[in-house]
C-alpha positions as MATLAB code, in Angstrom:
seq = 'MQTITSVLSRAGEILALAGVPTPDVDAQLLVGHVLGIGRGHVQAKAVTEAALSAADVVEIFGLVERRAAREPLQHITGVAAFRTIELAVGPGVFVPRPETEIVAQYAIDSLAASASPEPIAVDLGTGSGAIALAMATEVAHSFVYGVENSPLAYIWTKRNFRTIAPGNARPVFVDLADALPELDGTVAVVISNPPYIPVGAIPRDPEVRLFDPEHALYGGEDGLDVVRTVSTTARRLLHPGGTLVLEHGELQAQAIAGLLAGDGWTAIATHRDLLGRDRATTALK';
ca = [
     100.027  113.384  135.802;
      99.491  113.508  132.143;
      96.035  113.474  130.220;
      94.775  111.445  127.531;
      94.635  114.204  125.416;
      98.200  115.343  125.997;
      99.550  111.852  125.545;
      97.668  111.465  122.148;
      98.858  114.699  120.875;
     102.494  113.562  121.711;
     102.183  110.198  120.646;
     100.690  111.453  117.072;
     103.514  113.946  116.615;
     106.057  111.036  117.243;
     104.255  108.672  114.916;
     103.929  111.196  112.156;
     107.827  112.197  112.205;
     108.365  108.535  111.880;
     106.257  108.601  108.525;
     103.391  106.156  109.897;
     100.506  106.689  107.445;
      97.901  107.075  110.168;
      99.358  108.541  113.309;
      96.536  109.868  115.571;
      94.373  106.866  114.626;
      97.479  104.580  115.592;
      98.020  106.701  118.668;
      94.428  106.086  119.879;
      94.632  102.127  119.251;
      97.820  102.133  121.365;
      96.268  103.890  124.070;
      93.244  101.969  123.834;
      95.264   98.770  124.012;
      97.001   99.887  127.328;
      93.650  100.743  128.960;
      91.825   97.727  127.659;
      89.268  100.066  126.014;
      88.073  100.855  122.345;
      89.194  103.639  120.260;
      85.926  105.271  120.848;
      86.031  105.111  124.368;
      89.652  106.655  124.113;
      87.981  109.583  122.067;
      85.364  109.954  124.697;
      87.907  110.126  127.683;
      89.907  112.689  125.890;
      87.156  115.058  125.473;
      86.948  114.864  129.344;
      90.658  115.240  129.798;
      90.834  112.217  131.680;
      94.185  111.497  133.305;
      96.559  108.528  133.121;
      98.864  106.892  135.645;
     102.292  107.157  135.187;
     102.661  103.685  134.570;
     100.274  103.743  131.969;
     102.225  106.632  130.378;
     105.408  104.623  130.118;
     103.738  101.912  128.676;
     102.066  103.709  126.021;
     105.243  105.453  124.883;
     107.255  102.278  124.863;
     104.433  100.927  122.439;
     104.819  104.231  120.416;
     108.531  103.718  120.057;
     107.976  100.121  118.584;
     105.261  101.843  116.428;
     107.699  104.633  115.161;
     110.185  101.892  114.458;
     107.510  100.673  112.030;
     106.578   97.478  113.849;
     103.220   96.700  112.715;
     100.546   97.751  115.022;
      99.056   94.376  114.791;
     102.201   92.820  116.065;
     102.075   95.328  119.004;
      98.464   94.881  119.867;
      98.739   91.132  119.019;
      95.232   91.204  116.955;
      94.108   92.196  113.413;
      90.396   92.957  112.439;
      89.225   91.243  109.115;
      85.674   91.841  107.972;
      83.690   90.461  111.184;
      86.500   88.482  112.990;
      89.168   89.254  114.937;
      92.610   87.209  114.485;
      95.464   86.439  116.710;
      98.738   87.368  114.665;
     102.615   87.943  115.275;
     105.820   87.377  113.811;
     105.780   84.415  111.374;
     102.476   85.104  109.742;
     101.429   87.620  107.221;
      99.113   90.449  108.574;
      95.900   90.485  106.701;
      95.091   93.772  104.878;
      92.075   95.786  104.538;
      92.236   95.466  100.758;
      91.921   91.701  100.924;
      88.478   92.177  102.522;
      87.128   93.161   99.212;
      88.861   90.176   97.549;
      87.286   87.859  100.122;
      84.015   89.282   98.989;
      84.263   87.585   95.652;
      84.710   83.995   97.260;
      82.060   84.633   99.911;
      79.535   85.550   97.158;
      80.321   82.889   95.022;
      80.285   80.442   98.053;
      76.849   81.674   98.939;
      75.328   81.671   95.462;
      76.453   77.667   94.977;
      73.655   75.311   94.194;
      75.008   72.775   96.811;
      73.322   72.561  100.258;
      76.820   72.571  101.603;
      79.199   73.966   99.464;
      82.964   73.271   99.932;
      85.549   76.184   99.692;
      89.477   75.905  100.031;
      91.845   79.032  101.115;
      95.162   78.013   99.643;
      97.866   79.773  101.947;
      95.542   80.711  104.505;
      98.117   82.175  106.962;
      96.537   83.596  109.966;
      93.026   82.104  108.444;
      91.554   85.377  107.885;
      89.935   84.479  104.602;
      88.978   81.127  105.560;
      87.448   82.029  108.620;
      85.594   84.800  107.113;
      84.037   82.521  104.470;
      83.120   79.952  107.324;
      81.478   82.532  109.453;
      79.481   84.274  106.720;
      78.455   81.414  104.821;
      77.272   79.252  107.603;
      75.998   76.280  105.484;
      79.537   76.051  103.689;
      82.566   73.956  104.840;
      86.052   75.720  104.471;
      89.440   74.305  104.185;
      92.333   76.536  105.222;
      95.421   75.222  103.663;
      98.977   76.445  105.068;
     102.600   75.170  104.355;
     104.689   77.261  106.495;
     105.348   76.077  109.956;
     105.607   79.315  111.660;
     102.401   80.523  109.977;
     100.512   77.449  110.573;
     100.838   78.050  114.671;
      98.865   81.196  113.943;
      96.474   79.132  111.470;
      95.625   76.399  114.081;
      95.290   79.374  117.007;
      92.854   81.257  115.080;
      90.652   77.959  113.915;
      90.581   77.232  117.447;
      89.632   80.322  118.940;
      87.127   81.567  116.346;
      85.960   78.011  116.168;
      83.461   77.908  113.511;
      82.150   74.225  113.376;
      82.415   74.512  109.604;
      86.172   75.076  109.020;
      89.338   73.029  109.254;
      92.898   73.910  109.069;
      95.372   71.603  107.028;
      99.014   71.611  106.859;
     100.249   70.407  103.596;
     102.077   71.821  100.347;
      99.608   73.599   98.229;
     100.318   71.426   95.344;
      99.411   68.137   97.162;
      96.501   69.901   98.972;
      93.312   67.709   99.350;
      93.254   65.154   97.067;
      90.330   63.516   98.378;
      88.247   66.623   97.470;
      89.173   66.630   93.654;
      86.203   67.561   91.680;
      83.904   68.661   94.363;
      84.848   72.051   95.336;
      82.715   75.327   94.553;
      85.368   78.053   95.472;
      89.241   78.131   95.764;
      90.706   81.363   96.790;
      94.286   82.330   97.406;
      96.296   85.507   98.337;
      99.586   84.052   97.295;
     103.246   85.561   97.641;
     103.265   87.607   94.265;
     106.095   89.950   94.647;
     109.159   89.172   92.719;
     112.386   88.406   94.321;
     114.198   91.086   93.072;
     111.355   93.925   94.104;
     111.586   95.669   97.356;
     108.125   96.327   99.170;
     107.465  100.061   99.809;
     106.165   99.612  103.391;
     108.667   99.171  105.982;
     105.882   97.366  107.841;
     105.835   94.764  104.894;
     109.837   94.834  104.121;
     111.004   94.334  107.654;
     108.351   92.434  109.547;
     106.300   90.177  107.112;
     107.404   86.741  106.529;
     109.471   86.262  103.212;
     107.577   82.988  102.665;
     104.560   85.325  102.335;
     105.932   87.987  100.241;
     108.040   86.719   97.534;
     107.062   84.393   94.405;
     109.993   83.984   92.249;
     111.430   85.832   89.672;
     108.136   87.078   88.262;
     106.146   86.820   91.323;
     103.947   84.080   89.972;
     105.173   80.753   91.079;
     102.908   80.261   93.499;
     100.144   81.648   91.408;
     100.888   78.892   88.806;
     100.739   76.219   91.602;
      97.414   77.595   92.825;
      95.916   77.506   89.481;
      96.813   73.881   88.886;
      95.515   72.683   92.345;
      92.657   74.738   91.818;
      91.861   73.187   88.523;
      91.993   69.811   90.114;
      90.032   70.774   93.104;
      86.966   72.690   91.761;
      84.042   71.061   90.311;
      82.755   72.258   86.532;
      81.651   75.685   86.942;
      83.520   76.215   90.216;
      85.179   79.713   90.710;
      88.925   80.814   91.379;
      89.655   83.882   93.256;
      93.124   85.375   93.194;
      94.725   88.382   94.930;
      97.590   90.016   93.189;
      99.620   92.829   92.609;
      98.314   95.806   90.780;
     100.492   95.623   87.694;
     100.069   91.426   87.364;
      96.505   91.331   86.098;
      97.574   91.115   82.478;
     100.100   88.195   83.199;
      97.661   86.275   85.481;
      94.887   86.510   82.848;
      97.342   84.936   80.382;
      98.470   82.341   82.632;
      94.955   81.310   83.747;
      93.844   81.285   79.888;
      96.670   79.009   78.804;
      95.570   76.831   81.874;
      92.112   76.447   80.399;
      90.242   78.798   82.747;
      87.208   80.688   81.396;
      85.187   83.817   82.221;
      88.417   85.663   83.467;
      87.938   88.927   85.028;
      90.048   91.689   86.822;
      88.563   93.392   89.396;
      89.839   96.636   91.217;
      90.339   97.812   94.767;
      88.895  100.866   96.288;
      91.598  103.133   95.193;
      91.266  101.863   91.655;
      93.954   99.411   91.378;
      93.722   95.933   89.889;
      93.782   93.696   93.030;
      91.753   90.456   92.226;
      91.376   88.248   89.174;
      88.260   85.753   89.310;
      87.826   82.702   86.676;
      85.727   79.992   86.309;
      86.605   76.036   85.587;
];
């Protein structure tokens, strides 16, 4: 009978050889997923040399093989943590990234600072609903719409809105350009993490390249086709002084600033992520 310690050691070796960026952490999370316990509990059991059943060992290494093939950890476990919430994710929807949590903070801060007693926010291209649901749960007096135009992604959108169920959020299936005309001129914050990879570019990470839906990745020849749509739609939706928040690639800040300036936005500012890379742009209507 194998112990958690020996299984973690071997799983970490396999994942490291496969180039997984955080092999030991992923090994702990996969063991925890099979055992139905958290990572901290796995670590505690490892200290005591707790034993694993043969069935659990077989299941764990089956999942390790999937992760070694660079299938996203979140697809294997079926969940992705984002700020204070946990989302269901899988094939057909973009897996939310840690860097997007920082981008969402700009929208949350703007929404919380709104003078309206019930400010409205719109997340254009909500996917799993990560940003929209984070805003709704963290700014309880707001009302948030999550707009999605991919039928496959919208399956996950609806599931997460239903499961997390904040009473102040609603998913909407519609093309981004046509979103919510009834709200024109009334919205306090529009945020989007649009597809922004140029068609000719190849994502570095196999998890992105092989498993994230193309619909959520590629934004035309220069990567900015959807950004242009978001800019136009946000100008229509926002009230004067309303805030736009855009996530983008680290080399796109200058091009996006020029695009937004041409569309009439003011107070355009670029913000860096925790690694010092340009990651978000904010602007005011």
